[in-house]
C-alpha positions in Angstrom: 243.8 170.1 22.7 240.4 168.6 22.1 241.5 165.0 21.7 243.7 165.4 25.0 240.5 166.7 26.8 238.5 163.6 25.5 241.1 161.2 26.5 241.3 162.6 30.1 237.5 162.6 30.4 237.5 159.0 29.1 240.0 157.9 31.7 238.3 159.8 34.7 234.9 158.2 33.7 236.4 154.7 33.4 237.8 154.8 36.8 234.7 156.1 38.3 232.7 153.3 36.7 234.8 150.5 38.4 233.1 151.6 41.7 229.6 151.3 40.4 227.6 148.2 40.2 225.3 147.6 37.1 221.6 147.6 37.4 219.7 144.1 37.4 219.4 142.9 33.7 215.7 142.3 34.1 215.0 145.9 35.4 216.8 147.2 32.2 215.2 145.2 29.8 211.8 146.0 31.1 212.5 149.7 30.9 213.6 149.3 27.3 210.4 147.2 26.5 208.1 149.8 28.0 209.7 152.8 26.4 209.8 151.1 22.9 205.9 151.1 23.1 205.6 154.8 24.1 205.1 157.8 21.9 208.0 160.2 21.9 206.5 162.9 24.2 205.7 160.2 26.8 209.2 158.8 26.5 210.8 162.2 27.4 208.4 162.6 30.2 209.3 159.2 31.5 212.9 159.8 31.6 212.5 163.5 32.9 214.4 164.7 29.8 213.7 167.2 27.0 214.7 167.8 23.4 217.1 170.7 24.7 219.0 168.1 26.7 219.6 167.6 30.4 221.3 170.2 32.4 224.5 169.5 34.6 222.7 168.8 37.7 220.4 166.3 35.9 223.4 164.8 34.3 225.2 164.2 37.6 222.0 162.9 39.3 221.4 160.3 36.5 225.2 159.3 36.5 224.7 158.5 40.3 221.6 156.6 39.6 222.3 154.7 36.6 226.2 154.6 36.6 228.6 155.7 34.0 228.7 154.7 30.2 231.7 152.3 30.5 231.7 148.7 29.7 234.4 146.9 32.0 235.6 144.0 30.0 238.2 141.4 30.6 240.6 141.1 33.6 243.5 143.5 34.1 246.8 141.5 34.6 248.6 142.4 37.7 252.4 142.8 38.0 252.5 139.7 40.2 250.6 137.7 37.6 253.0 138.9 34.8 256.0 138.0 37.1 254.7 134.4 37.8 253.8 133.9 34.1 257.4 135.1 33.0 259.0 132.3 35.1 256.3 129.5 34.6 256.6 128.4 31.0 257.8 125.4 29.1 261.3 126.7 28.5 262.0 127.7 32.2 260.3 124.4 33.6 262.8 122.5 31.5 265.6 124.5 32.9 264.5 124.1 36.4 264.1 120.4 35.9 267.7 120.3 34.6 268.8 122.3 37.6 267.1 119.8 40.0 268.7 116.9 38.3 272.2 118.7 38.7 271.6 119.2 42.4 270.9 115.6 42.7 273.8 114.3 40.6 276.4 116.9 41.1 275.9 117.9 44.7 273.7 115.6 46.7 274.8 112.1 45.7 278.2 113.1 44.4 281.2 112.2 46.5 282.5 115.4 48.6 285.7 115.7 46.5 283.6 115.6 43.1 280.9 117.9 44.1 280.4 120.8 41.7 278.0 123.9 41.8 279.0 125.1 38.3 276.2 123.6 36.2 273.5 124.5 38.9 274.8 128.0 38.9 274.7 128.3 35.2 271.2 126.9 34.7 270.0 129.0 37.6 271.4 132.2 35.9 269.6 131.2 32.6 266.4 130.8 34.5 266.8 134.2 36.1 267.9 136.0 33.0 265.1 134.5 30.9 262.4 135.3 33.4 263.5 138.9 34.1 263.8 139.6 30.3 260.4 138.1 29.5 258.9 140.0 32.5 260.4 143.3 31.3 259.2 142.8 27.7 255.8 141.9 28.7 255.5 144.8 31.1 256.5 147.3 28.4 254.5 145.9 25.8 251.3 145.8 28.1 251.8 149.4 29.1 252.3 150.4 25.6 249.1 148.7 24.5 247.2 150.3 27.6 248.5 153.7 26.5 247.4 153.2 22.9 244.0 152.0 24.0 243.6 155.1 26.2 244.4 157.3 23.1 241.4 155.7 21.1 238.5 158.2 22.0 235.0 157.6 20.4 232.8 160.7 20.6 229.0 161.3 20.2 227.0 164.3 19.4 225.4 164.9 22.9 222.8 167.7 23.4 223.0 169.4 26.8 221.0 172.3 28.1 223.9 174.7 28.9 225.8 174.4 25.5 223.7 172.6 23.1 225.0 169.9 20.8 228.6 169.1 21.4 231.0 166.2 20.6 231.6 164.6 23.7 233.4 161.2 24.7 230.8 158.3 24.5 231.6 157.5 28.3 230.1 161.0 29.1 226.5 159.8 28.0 224.0 159.2 30.6 220.4 157.9 30.8 218.1 160.8 29.4 220.9 162.4 27.3 219.7 163.4 23.6 222.0 162.1 21.0 222.2 163.2 17.5 223.0 160.5 15.0 224.6 160.7 11.4 226.2 158.3 9.0 229.4 156.9 10.3 228.6 157.3 14.0 228.8 154.6 16.6 225.7 154.3 18.9 227.2 155.3 22.3 224.5 153.6 24.5 221.1 151.7 24.2 218.6 154.3 23.0 215.0 154.8 21.9 214.9 156.6 18.5 212.9 159.8 18.7 213.3 160.9 15.1 214.7 159.2 11.9 215.2 160.0 8.3 216.3 157.0 6.3 218.1 155.7 9.3 219.9 152.3 8.7 222.2 150.7 11.2 224.4 147.6 11.2 224.1 145.5 14.1 226.4 142.8 13.1 228.6 143.4 16.3 225.5 142.2 18.2 223.7 139.8 16.1 226.3 138.5 13.5 223.9 139.4 10.8 225.3 141.5 7.9 221.8 142.8 6.8 221.4 146.5 7.6 218.4 147.3 9.9 216.1 150.4 9.4 215.2 152.3 12.5 211.9 154.2 13.1 210.6 156.7 15.7 207.0 155.5 15.9 206.1 153.5 19.1 206.2 149.8 18.5 203.2 147.5 18.5 205.4 144.4 19.1 204.7 142.1 22.0 208.2 140.4 22.0 210.4 139.9 25.1 213.6 140.3 23.0 214.7 144.0 22.8 216.6 143.4 19.6 213.3 142.9 17.8 212.1 146.5 18.2 212.7 148.7 15.3 212.8 152.0 17.5 215.6 150.9 19.6 219.4 151.2 18.9 222.2 149.6 20.8 225.6 150.4 22.0 228.4 149.2 19.7 226.2 149.3 16.5 226.9 151.7 13.5 224.9 154.1 11.5 225.2 153.2 8.0 223.3 156.0 6.4 220.6 158.6 7.3 220.2 160.6 10.3 218.3 160.7 13.6 217.9 161.6 17.1 217.6 159.3 20.2 217.5 159.3 24.0 219.7 157.2 25.9 217.9 154.3 27.9 220.6 152.4 29.3 224.5 152.9 29.6 227.6 150.9 30.3 227.3 147.5 32.0 223.4 147.8 31.7 223.5 147.9 27.8 223.0 144.7 25.6 226.5 145.1 24.7 227.6 145.1 28.3 225.6 141.9 29.1 227.2 138.9 27.8 224.9 136.4 26.0 222.1 139.1 25.4 223.3 140.0 21.9 221.5 137.5 19.8 218.5 138.1 17.6 215.9 135.2 17.3 215.5 133.9 13.8 212.4 135.8 13.0 211.7 138.9 11.0 212.6 141.8 13.0 210.6 145.1 13.2 212.0 147.5 10.6 214.4 144.6 9.3 215.4 145.1 5.6 218.4 143.7 3.5 219.9 146.9 2.0 219.2 150.6 2.4 218.9 151.0 -1.5 215.7 149.0 -1.6 213.7 152.0 -0.2 211.4 150.2 2.0 208.1 151.6 2.8 207.9 153.9 5.8 206.3 152.7 9.2 206.4 149.7 11.2 205.9 146.1 10.2 
């Protein structure tokens, strides 16, 4: 089934991405700034790409050079950490304290004929059962959550030389890939827009702003150092609200704005191509 194939491809690419370091942020930012100011023909020449898409050899080469399109976030909890957390919690700490008091009062300082191990044994059994039950429950719930996460697969319309436009997992995108965009799509990587028709995006996941942003294909005339200010760049994790377009991937995975913590904030100035709502029909062109 296509869904199963997409899930397997996502898993393989995620495992591969764990072994690849990200590029230096300033290198990626400069690449985005430079390409934002180029015309579309020069953009493709710079990236050694073409409108018909990359071939498999070029895809493999770019994946080795720039890495996979996977954002590694958070820390995976190990079994040892789960085991420790199962026994180190307020409830078990109270029981352990009671067990120590029982050792002192019923065993250590008690006369030989009055020594009793019953209370200590009961409390120890409670600690053990509580910890084991919590460990098993957390392990099962964690495995179930990981399985559900692996089943959630986002795809993008990626154009390749061999088979044209096909829905592929977002993680398969590499620098230089041609991406077709339509309403409802999620932007799979940081991209330069090559063609746009009434293309409006929501960038609230990056900037926190609810206003939709119109994107254009024309080279930018801005001189800003913030990539979020450029109206011909689109970023991973944002969504197409309306319209259609075509873009070329500039940065993937950990090299994207989404993958670099602290980079996703737009300065409080009017952005190039920034409009409140699509229905206002803004004038074409750059501001």
